[in-house]
N, C-alpha and C positions, 0 to 999 in steps of 0.2 A: 316468642313468636306466636305460640298457641293461644296465650292469653289475649293478644292483640286481635287475632283472627276471630276467635270465638265470641269475644265480648265487645266487638266493635258495634256501632249502631247499625241495626238492620232496618232497612226501609220496608221490607215485606218478608213474611215468613211463608215461603213458597211451599215447603213440605207440609206444613200444618193444613193448608187449604188445597191439597193436591186434588181431592175429589171435586172441588169447585172448578179447578182448571180442566180436569177431564170432562166434566159436564159442559163447560163452556166450549171446549173443542168440539164436542158432539153437537152442540147447538149450532156452531159455526159451519160444520161440514155437512150435517144431515140435509138441510134444504137443497144444497147443491147436488148431493147424491140423488135426491128425489127428482130434481130437475134433469139430471143426466139419465136416469132411468126412464123418465118420460120421453126424452128425445130419442133414446135407443129404441123405444117401441114405436114411436109415432113419426119420426123424421124419415124422409126418403132414403137417406144413407145409413140409417140405423146406427149412428154414432152418438157419443155422449154430449157432443157440442155441435152447433151448426158450423159447417166448414164452408169457406169461400171457394172461389174458382181455382185458387192455388192447389187445392187438394181434389176437387171434383172435376175440374175442367169447365171451361165456359168462356163467355165474352162479356167484357165490361165496356159499355159505351157511356161516356161522361159529357154532359153539356153544362156550360156556364150560363146562368140566367141572373138577371139583375133584380128579380123580385123574390120575396120570401115564398117558400112552398109549404103550405100547411098540410096537415094529415089528410084533410078532405081532398086537397089537390092531388096528393099521392095516390089516394084510392081512385080518383077519377082517371088519372094517367094510366094506372095499372089496368083499369077496366077498358080503356081505349086501346091499349096495347094488345090485350087479349082479343078484343073485337077485330083488330087488324091482323090477327094470326100469329102473334108472338106467344109461345107456350111458356107458362110459369115464369113470368118476369119478376125479378126482385128489384125493388126500387129503394134507394137510399138517398137521403138529402144530406149533403156535406156543406156546412156553412163555413165560409172563409172568415179570417180574423178581421173584424171591423176596425180594430186599432191600426193594423197594418194598412188597411185600405185608406183610412183617413191620413195616415202619415205620407202615403204615396199619392194622395190626392186623386184616387180612383173610386168609382162607385163600388160599394160592397157587393160581392157576388155570391150566389148560391150554386153549388155544383149538384146537378141532378145525375145520379149514377144508376144506370139500368143494367142489371146482370141477366144474362140469358144463357141457355144451353149452348155448348160449343157446336158451331157449324163451319166447316172449312170454306173460306172465300164466299161467305154468305152476304153478298151485297144487298140482296132483297130485304133481309131483316134490318140492316142498317138504314135503308131508305124508309122502311115502315116506322122505325123508332124515330127517325128524324122528322117525319111528317106529323106524328102524334105529338112530339114535344113542341115543335114549332107552331102547331095549331093553337096551343095555349100560350106559348112564349115565343113570339115572332123574332125577338132579338137574340134568341138562344144561339150560342156558339159552341161548336164541337171542340172539346178539350183533348180527348184521346180515346182511342179504341184499342183494347188489349185483349188477347186471347191466349188460353192455355188448353192444350189437348187433354182428353180424359186419361190417357195412358200416362202422360207426364205428371198429371196431378196425382194419380194413384201412386206412382213411384215416389214422388216427393213426400206423400203422406207416410208411406212405409219407411222411408229413410229417416223421417222425423221420429218415428217410433223407435227405430234402431238407436238414434242419437240419445233419446231419453233413457233407453235401457242401458246403454253403455255408460252414461253418466252415473246412474245409480250403481252399476256394478263397480265402476272405478272408485266411487266413494266408499263402498263397503270394503273393498280390498285395501284401500289406503288406511281407513280407520282401524281395520283389524290388525294391520301391521303397526300402526302408530300407537294404538291404545290396546283394547281387548275386543273380543268378538261381541260381547254384550253391548259395549259402547257403539260398535258399528251397527248392530241390529236396531238399537234405540234411535240412533241418528237416521237410519233408513226409514223407520216408522215416522219420525218427525218430518222428514222430507216428503214422504208420501202424504202426510197430513197437509202440508203446505200446497203440494201440487193438486191434490183433490179439491182443496178450497178454491184455488184459482180456477180450475176447470169448472167446478160447480158454479162459481160466480158468473163465469161467461156463459154457462148453460142457461142460467136464469136470465141473463141479458138477451140471450138468443131467443128465449121463449117470449119475453115481454117487449123487447125492443128490436128483435130481428137482427142481432149482432152476429156476424160471421167471423170466424177466426181465419188467419192466413199464416204464411210461413213465419212472419215476424212474431207471431204469438208463441211459436215453438222456441224461438230465440229468447223471448221474454221468460218463458218457463225455465229454460236452462240457466239463464242468468239468475233467476230467483233461487233455484236449487243451489247454485254456487254461493250466493250471498247468505242464504239460510244455513248452509253447511258450515260456512266460515264462522258465523255467530255461534253455532252449536259447538264447534271445535274449541272456540275460546272458552266457553263455559266448561266443557269436559276437560280441557287441559288444566284449568284452575282446580277442578275437583281432583284430578290425578295428582297434581303437585301438593295440594293440601293433605291428601291421603298419606303421602310419604312422611309428613311431619306430624300429623295429628291422629293417625290411625289408632294409637294406643291411648290417646287422651280424649277422644271425642267419638261419638257415634257417626255412622255414615249420614243420617239425615242432618245432623248438625254441620257436618262438613259440606254437604250440598247447599244448605242454607247460606253458610258463610261464603262459599264460592260464587253463588249466584249474586249475592249482594256486592261482592267485590267487583264483579264484571257488569253489574246492572247499568251504572251510569255510562260506561263506555259503549255498551250495546245500544242504549237509547240515543245517545248523542250521535253515534255513527249513522243510525237509521234515520234519525230526524233530519239531519243535514241532507241525506240522500233524498228523502221524501220531499223536502222543500224544493230541491232542484227539479225533481220529476214533476211536482205540481206546477211549477213554472212552465215546464215543457208541455204539460197537458193543456194548460190554459192559453198559452201563447204560441205553441208550436203548430205545425201543419196538421191538416185533417188526416193525412195518410198514416200518421204514426200515433194517432190518439189511442187506438186499441192496444198497441204495443206498450205505450207509456202507462195506460191504465192497468194493464196486467202487471207491470213492474211495481206500480204503487201498491196494488192489492197484495202482491206476492211478498214484497219486502215488509209490509205491515204485519202480515200473518207470520212471516218467517221470524221476525223479531219477537213476537209473542210466543211462538212455539219453542224457540231456543231458550227463552228465559223460564217460561212457566210449564211448558208441556214436556220437552225432552228431559229436563233435569228431574222433574217429579216422576216421570215414567222410569227413569234410571233408578231413582230411589225405591220406587215400588218394586221393580224387578229385583234389586239387591235384597230387599226385605223378604220377598218370597223365596229367594235362593237361600238366604240364611235360615229361614224357617224350615225349609226342607232339609238343610244340613243338620239342624238341631234334632229333627225327628229321626234322621238316619243314625 
């Protein structure tokens, strides 16, 4: 068995280029960290990402219009809303799927979404928004008005943080019991790497494209953590199994290399099929789930990379340092 494992064809020598993978991870995560730091300093909520009314409280008023809305039109509408007395309006343009519109023989519509601060039973603001929108788009039709109070939004945000914290804690406990403590710590660092990348990606989108996250985003992050942890466990389990049979015949870096290459095709195929499905949902699904699906796409892509190239090489580096300290002692 040892001859087969150690001398089988290797697609890539992950251990040999581990500093390349560490450097690539730094390049992937660092722009997002800078963006999160910028938002924590400059955003009104002082949070690392721009959050929607799910977490801050507010009112969303949506109108369906049959004309395209350009960036200049958005700026004009925002200016008119401010003149009408609407404080700090946030405007988003949600374009419906033209393919579906043609299939159902209806005119393609654009949804104009106006987010404002929460005001209980504020009919005056609704009337002001309606008058401004219909001044430029007389055929505009009200789609929906939804509101969330500030206290409920804050409670939801805190509960979301609790959910993320419990997910990380549960993973550490499980991996410590199933493997060893150093496996659990490395897996936790890898998961933090993935979560930070997704958060940083959406922080950048928030700065340049005014993308706000909602409760579905937290669901996406939790799903990504589960998916990434599954991939990491597959690799770690193969490393542990190979260590049982090859510990006396091969070095730990050789075992890591063999284990990664044994699981490489499986990890890539699983992730690729998932990404194809998510891409179809992103291109042809509804506008309300686009950010959720995008977070899933980005998270699964980075999770696949980290489980193959980051977590395994970090474990090898950790064991190398541990053995070096043991030799000195």
